[in-house]
N, C-alpha and C positions, 0 to 999 in steps of 0.2 A: 425766299424765291427758289433757294437749293432743295427745301424741302419738298415744294410742291413737284419739282422736276423730278426727285426722286420718287415719289408719289406715281406720277404720269408713268414714269418708266416701269416701275413694279405692276402696274395694271396692264401693260404692253407685255411684259415677259411672262405673265400669268397666263395672257392669252396664248402666247406661243407656246407654252406648255402644253395647255388643254389641246392644241391644236397636233401637238406630237403624241400626246396620250391617244388622241382619238384615232390618229393613224394606226396605232398599236393595235387597238380596240378592232378596228375593222379588217385589219391584216390576220388577226387571229382566227377570223371566220372561215378562213381557208385558201388565201393568197399565196400562192406558192408553197404549199404544205410541204414539210419534208425538204424543202430546199436549203442547202446551206446559205446562199446568197441571202434568201428571205429571211432567213434567222438572223444573219447579222444586221439586216436591216431594221427588223424588231428590236434587237438589242440597242442598235444606236436611237431609234428615235425613243425607244424607254428611257433610256438616260438622259437625252436632251430633254424631256418631257421634265424628269425630275430636276435636272440641273436648273431649267427655267424656273419651275416651283420655287426652289430654293433661292435662285436670285431674287425673285420678284419679293419672298419673305424678308431678304436681308436689305433690298432697297426701301422696302415700307418702313423696316424698322430703324433705317439710319444705321446698320451696324458696319458697313463697307468704308474702310479708310482709303485714303489717297486724293480727296478732293482738295485738301489743303495741300500748302508747299510743303516740301519734306524740311525738317527742322535741320538744325545746325549740325554737324559730325565731324569730329576730327579724324584722320586717317591714322587705321593703327599702325605701331611700330612693331620692330622684332619680328620673330619667327613667324607670327601668325598675322603678318600684314596682309591685308585683303582691300580691294577697292569697295566702296560704300555700295550697299544694294539701294536700290529706289523700288520702296515698296508700290506697286500698283495693281490692287486687287480688283477696283471695280472695273478697269478694261474686260478683263477674261469674262466676269460674270455679267456685262453687257453684251460682249461681243459674240460670245458662244451661241447663246439661243438666237440671235439674227443668223448665224452660219446655220443654224438648224432650219430656219425658214427656207434659206437657200436650197440645203439639201431636200426640203419637202418638195419645193418645185421641181427640181432634177428628179427626185423619186417618181413624182406623177407624169412627167413628160420622157421619162426614159424607155428603153425599148424592151425592157423586162415585163411592162405591162401585157404582152402578146400572150395568147392561151399557149399553154404548155404545149398542146397538140401542132400547134403552126411552128411554135419555135423548133420543134423537132423536125417536122417536114423540111423548113428552112435549113437545118444544119445538115441534113441527109442530101439536098439538091446540092450544096457545096460542095460535098467530097467528090474527088474525082473515082471515075469508076475503076474497080479492082482490075478490070482487064486492059487498060491503057498499057499500050506499048512502054518499054523501057526507054525509050527516045522521045518521050512526049515532051512537050513544051513545059520549060521550068517554071514558067508562070502558073501554070493550071496544077502544080503540085502544092500539097500543104506546106505552108510555112513553117520552117522552123522554130522552135524557141528562141529567144534572143540570147540566151545564155551560148547555144549551139553557134552562134553566129560570132562569137568573140574568141573561140578556140578552134584548131584545125583536128580533123579527124584523127583518131588514134592517138590522143595526146591525153595526160591525166588532166582532171577535171582541177580548177583552184580551188583552195579550201573555201568554203561557204562562209558567209557574214558570221559573226559570233551570236550564238543563240538560234542560227537556222538549223533545219533538220537536213544532215548531209545527205542521207539516202532520197529523201523526196525530190532535193534540188537537183540531184544527178539525173532522177528519172525524167524530170518534167524537161531536163536538157535534151532528151533522145527522141527524135520522131519515130513513130511506129514506121516498121518495114513493110512497104507494099509488098503483096502478094504476087508471083509471077503467074504468067498466063496460063502454065501447065497445071499450076496447083488451083486455078479458078475452073478449067475444065473437068478435074476430077473431084471435085466437090459436087455432094449431092444437091439436087435441084430444088428439093424441099426445103432446105434450109440455108441460110447464109454462110459463108466460109467462116471457119474460126478464125478468130484474130490471133496473130501471129505473137508470142510472148514477147514482151519487153526486152531488149537485152540487158545484160546484166550492168550496173552501173561500174564505170572506171574505178580502180583503186584510187583512193584518197591519196593525195599528198600534201604534207604541211610544209609551208614557205617556212624559210628560217627567219626567226624574230630578229626584228631590226637592231642592231648593237645599241647600247646606251650611249650617248656623248661621252666623251674623255672628261673625267672629273677636272674641275679649274685647278690651276696650282694654289697651294696654300702655303702659308708660312707660320712658324710657330709664334712669333711676334705679331701677327696681324689682329686685326679686329675680331671679336669674338659674336658679335651682334650687329645690327644693319647699320651702314655709314650714312649720317644723316645731314653730315654737313662737311665741306672742303672750302679752303683757302689758300690762296698761292701768295707767298711772299713778295714784298714789293720788288725784291732782286730778282724774283722768279725761280730761285734755285731750290726752294723746299716748299713744302705744303704742310697744311694743318688738317686733320681728320676729327671729326666727334662723332660719339657712336653711341647706341643705345647700350652697349656694355659699360658705360660709364665713363670712358678713358678719352683721353684728349693725346693724339700721337703727331709727331714731328717727323717729317719723311725727306729724306734727301732725294731729289728728283732724278738728278744727274748719277748719282751711284746707285739708286733704285736700291736702295735700304732703309731702315727705320734708324733715325738719329735717336730718338727716347720717346718713352710715354710722358709726356709732358704733363700730365697730372690726371686725377681720378675725382670726377664728381660724387658726391653721396648719393645721387640717383642718376638718372638718365641724362646725358650730356647732350645738348641741343645746337650750341653755336660756339665757333673758336674764330676769333678774329686778328689780323696782325695789326701791332700798331704802325702808323708811318715810320718810325724811327729803326723799323726791321729788329729791333733787340728784343720788344716784348710784346705781349698777347693778352686778349680780353677771352676768357672761355666763361660759359654760363650753361646751366642745366635745369633740371626741374627740382632740383634741391633749393631754389630761391637763391642762389649765390652766383656773384658775378666775380670771377677771381683774376688779378692782375698777374700775370706769371713771367717770370724771366727767361727768354728762351735758351739761353746758354747753358742752363742747369735745371731748369723749371721748377726754379725757388718761386715761392708764393710772395707776392711784394706787397699785395692789399686784397682784402675780401670785402665786396660790397654786398651787404644782405638786404634781401627785399622785404624781410620780414612776413608781415600779414599779408602782403600784395601777392604773395603766391609763387609758384614755379616761372622761371623764364621761359617763355616759348621761344622768342626772338630777340637778339641782340643787333644794333648797328651803332657804328662809330663815326664821328665827325671826321673829314678830310685830314683835318689838322692834328686830329688825335686828342683833343681837348675834352671832347664831349661824347657821351654814349645815351644811347635811348634804348630803353627795354621795353617790352610787352609782356604781360604776366597773365596768369590763369584768370585771376580777379577781374580782368578787363582792363585794369589800369595801366597808365603810360608812364614811365618814370625817365626823367632827365638827370643824368650823372654827371659831375664835375670830376673826371679822371685825375687830373692834377691835384686836386684837393682832396680826393678821396670822399666827396660828401654827394649829398642829393641836391639838386637844383630844384627840380619841380616834380610833384606826383599830379596828375591831372587826374580828374573824375574819370577819364578814359571812356570805356565801351560797356554796354550791358552785357556783353557776352566774352568769352577769352580771347583773347590777341592771338591771331594767327599769322601777321607778318608785321615788319616795320622796316623802314628805310631812312637814310638821312640824305638832305640834299647835297651837290656837289659844294655849294657855297658856305654849307653848315650852318644854316639860319633855319631851316624848317625840317619837318620830319612828317612822314605819313604813317599811321597804323590802320590795320586792317584787322577785323574781328571774324569769327568763324560764320557770323549769320549773313555776313555780305556787306556790313558797314565799311565806309573809308574815311579816315578823318585827317584833315591837315593841322600842323601845330606849329607855332612859334617856339623854337626850341630856347631864345632869349627871355621870353615872358610866359611860357606854358600855357598861352592863350589859343584858343581853338580856332582857327582861320575858316575851315569849311567842313561840313558832313555831308555825304552823301551815300546814298545805296548801290554798291557798283557792281554786286555778283550775287547771284541767288544762293552760292556758299562761300565760304571763307576764302580770302585771297592770300594764300600762303607764300606765294613769291612776290615781291615788291622791291622795283629797282627804279631809280631816278634816271632819265634820260640826263646828258649830259648839260642841257641849255637849263635844268632845271626847272622848266615849266612844264615837262610832260613827265607823266609817271607811266610805268608798266606792271600791269598786276597779273598773276596766273591764280586761278581758282579751282574751287573743289566743283563748279559746273563746268570743268572742263575748257573753259576760254581762255584766251590771252587778250587784253585790254589795253589799250593805248589812252591815256587819258590828257585832256587840256586842264591844267591845274587851274587855270586863270577864270575859266568857266563850269568845270566839274563835270564836263561832258567827254563821253568815249569819241575818239576820232577815228579809230581802228580796232577791229576785232580779228583775232587770229585764231582760227579753228583747225584740227586736226587730231588733237589728242582725245583717246576713248577713256580717260580716267583723269583724277585731280591732278592738276597742275602745280606740283608741289615747289620747285624751285626755279629761279631764272636766275640767269647771269648775261651780263651785258659786255661785249667786247671792249677792248681797251680804246679803239676808235670810234666805238658806239653804232656802228653800223649793223653789227651781228647781235642778234638774241638766242641765246640757248636755253631752253625749257626742259625739264625732266618730271617725267609723270610717273603716279601709280598704274599706269597702263604698261609698263615696263620699256619705255623708248624715251629716249631724248631727242629732241628736234633743233635744228638750227634754222633760223627764220632771217630774212633779208628786211631790215626795218625801215627801207626806203620804199619797198615794194610791198610788203607784208607778206609775201610770199616764201613758202618752206621750202629751203634748198637742200637740207639733208637729213635723214633719219638714222637714229643708231638704235637698234634694237639688243636689249641686254639679253631676252630670253632667257632671264634667270629671276624675275621679280620686278618690284615695282623700284625706281630711280628716286631717291630721296635729296641728292645733291647732285649738283652740277658747277662748273668752272672753266675758266681759260687758262691754259697754262700759259707760260711768257710766249712762246713760239706760236701761240694761237690753237695749238691742238686741245681737242674738246676732252675733259675729263668728267667721269659720272662715280657715284658710288650709291649705293643700295641696300636693298635686301639681301643680296648674296654675300655681304661682308666685304666685298671687293671694291679696289678702286682702279677703274678701268680707263686707259688712254685710247683714244679714238682718230687714229692719223686721217688725214683727209683723204677722202676715198676710199679708205681702208677699212678692214675688219678691227672690232676691238681688240685691244692687248692687254693682258693683266699687268698693271702697273705694280700695285701690292696687294697681294692675296690675302684672303682672311684666314683666320687660324684653322686649324683641322677641326672638325666637328667631333 
C-alpha cells in the first residue's frame, strides 16, 4: 500500500515539475524581458521544476527515508552531547513542489502581468507634481522607505544585517529630494527636469559587540566532564556525583567543598547511590562493575562484576539496602544480593539496551525500560516478569515509583513524561513541555513535586496532583543529565557544563560546585 501511494505521489510531482518548466518555456518567449523580477521568477520556476522532477524520481524508486518510526538512540555524553536529530526527508520533497503550485497560481494572478507600458503610466500618474508647494498635504507625498521611519533625520544609520550591502541599504533608506518651484520654472520646456542627485550615504557606525557572559566559577578538584548523576545522602549533608570523566565525588553541601574523590571506574561512571545506613555507597559504570564503597575513606568493600552482560547503564537499590537491580547494555536485568555479594537473578530482559531502572518503595518489584520504549515489571524475589508494555516511542531514561507503589513515572526520548497505573499498564497522565530527551527524574520527599532534567538544557518542576508545570530552570549551558532535591527542597542539577547547580525557589541558578578548568 505504501508503495502504491509513493507511485501516485511521484506521478503528481512529475506533473507539477512539467507545469513549472512549461512556465519557464513561455516566459523565455518575451514576458518581462530584461526585468530583474522576471529573471528571478524564471530562476524560481526552473529550480522548482527540477526539484519536483527529482522528488518524483526518488518517490518512484522508494529511496526517501522517514516513513518508518525512528530507531532507538542513546543520547551522547561528554563534550559532544547533542539532542538526537530526527530525519524527515520525505516532508520537504513532498511539500516544496506543492508550494511551487501555490506560487504558480499567485504568479498567474499577480499585478505584474500588466503590459510594461501600462505599468509605466500607472507609476507616472501616482507621482506628485514637481511644482507642488512645500506645504502640500503629507498624504500625497512619496512614502519614505521603512528604514527611514525607524530613525530620526541627521543620525547615523545602524549597521546593516550581516551579509547586506551597506551602501545599497543606506541609499534605499533616503527618499529623493523634491525640486523647488523655481527650479521647475527655469527648466527647459522640451525636456523634464534633471533628477536631483541622491544625497550621500551617512557615515556608517558600528555598534559595540555584546560582551560575552562572564565565565562560570571553576575549581581544580571539580569534574572534568559531564555530570550524569546526583544523589543526596539520607542525612542531607552531602551529595555524590558521577561523571563521564570516570570519577565519583563526595561533596559537603554545607561547607561547599569536596570531601574526597570516592573512586574511579575503568570507564564512564553512570550511577552513585547512598545505602540507607549512610556509611556506604554503590557506584556503577560502563566498565560493567558495581562497586560497594565505604564513604569514610573510599575503600572498596566488594566488586560485583556483570561479566558478559555488559556495562551498567542504570542502577537502583531497595529501600532496605539489601537488594540492587542493574540494567545493562545487553538488555539484561540483574538482581543482586548486596549483603551476600552474590547474584540472585539474571532475567532474559529486553531486546535492546536498558535505559532506566527503578525499585518499588516496598522493595518487592522493579521496573526496567529499554531504548526502544518497552517497559517491564519484575518480581524481585523470583525474577519473574509480571507485565510488559510499549510505553514510549523512545527510551525511558528517567524511571521513578510513586510512594503508593502502584504508579510509575517515566521520562523519555520522545520528550514526554508519563504517569502509569501499574495494575492496568495504562498511562493516566501525560506531561509535556520539554523539547529534548527527558533524561532524569526525581520525586520530592512528600511525593507531590516531580523534577525533570532534559537534553534541551532545562530542568522543570511539576505538580503531580494537577500535572501542571510550576517552575523552569534554564541552565543555558547545555543538556541537563542529573537532577535531585536537596534536604531543604532546593533543586539540584548537573550536566554537560561539568557544574553542579543549586536553584533556590524563585531565584536564579547558583554554582554549588564548579567544574575543573578546561
